[in-house]
C-alpha positions as CSV (number, residue, x, y, z in Angstrom):
1,M,-0.4,-0.1,0.1
2,N,1.6,3.3,-0.9
3,E,1.9,6.2,1.3
4,R,-1.3,8.0,0.1
5,Q,-3.5,5.0,1.0
6,K,-2.5,4.5,4.3
7,R,-4.9,5.5,7.1
8,S,-3.2,6.8,10.2
9,D,-6.3,9.0,11.5
10,I,-9.0,6.1,12.0
11,G,-11.6,8.4,13.6
12,T,-11.2,10.7,10.5
13,A,-11.4,7.4,8.2
14,K,-14.9,6.4,10.1
15,A,-16.1,10.1,9.6
16,V,-15.6,10.0,6.0
17,A,-16.8,6.6,5.8
18,R,-20.2,7.5,7.4
19,G,-20.3,10.6,5.2
20,V,-20.2,9.2,2.2
21,N,-23.0,6.7,3.4
22,I,-25.0,9.6,4.2
23,E,-24.3,11.2,0.8
24,S,-25.7,8.1,-0.8
25,V,-28.9,7.8,1.1
26,R,-29.6,11.4,1.9
27,N,-27.8,14.3,0.1
28,R,-24.3,15.6,-0.2
29,A,-25.2,19.0,1.7
30,L,-26.1,16.6,4.8
31,A,-23.1,14.5,4.2
32,Q,-20.9,17.8,4.2
33,K,-22.4,19.1,7.2
34,Y,-21.8,16.1,9.1
35,M,-18.3,15.7,8.0
36,E,-17.8,19.4,8.9
37,Y,-19.2,18.5,12.6
38,R,-16.8,15.8,12.7
39,R,-13.9,18.0,11.7
40,V,-13.0,16.2,8.7
41,P,-10.4,18.6,6.8
42,S,-12.1,20.7,4.2
43,D,-9.6,19.1,1.3
44,V,-10.7,15.8,2.5
45,I,-14.5,16.6,2.3
46,A,-14.0,18.3,-1.3
47,R,-11.9,15.2,-2.5
48,V,-14.3,12.8,-1.7
49,L,-17.5,14.4,-2.4
50,D,-16.4,16.1,-5.5
51,K,-13.9,13.0,-7.1
52,P,-15.7,9.9,-5.9
53,L,-13.4,8.0,-8.1
54,L,-10.6,9.0,-5.9
55,R,-12.3,7.7,-2.8
56,R,-10.3,5.3,-0.7
57,A,-11.7,1.8,-0.4
58,P,-13.2,1.3,2.9
59,S,-12.1,-1.3,5.1
60,T,-14.2,-4.4,6.1
61,D,-14.7,-2.9,9.4
62,Q,-15.9,0.5,8.1
63,L,-18.6,-1.4,5.7
64,V,-20.0,-2.9,9.0
65,S,-19.6,-0.6,11.6
66,E,-20.3,2.6,9.4
67,A,-23.3,0.9,7.7
68,I,-26.5,3.2,7.4
69,T,-29.5,1.0,7.0
70,P,-33.0,2.0,6.5
71,S,-35.5,1.3,9.2
72,D,-38.2,-1.0,8.6
73,A,-41.2,0.9,7.4
74,P,-44.0,1.5,10.2
75,P,-46.9,-1.0,9.6
76,T,-49.9,0.1,7.5
77,T,-53.3,0.3,8.9
78,D,-54.1,-3.1,7.1
79,E,-51.3,-4.8,8.8
80,V,-52.3,-3.6,12.4
81,E,-54.7,-6.2,14.1
82,D,-57.1,-4.9,16.6
């Protein structure tokens, strides 16, 4: 692995992975706001949001721990039993 691909700041890597997930299920603005809140450097935010083909591949742990899954939809009135 070359120097560019090494992750020395696991917290930032996780925040970026979560931000990318947020972008995929919500929108760019919310993803950017989340990463700013987590103090991801602005150049990193710009790179991952503006150039998705240059994103680093997430680790297996990030894929599991940072996954955002939709919750089940609430039951419809037809599905609710009295």
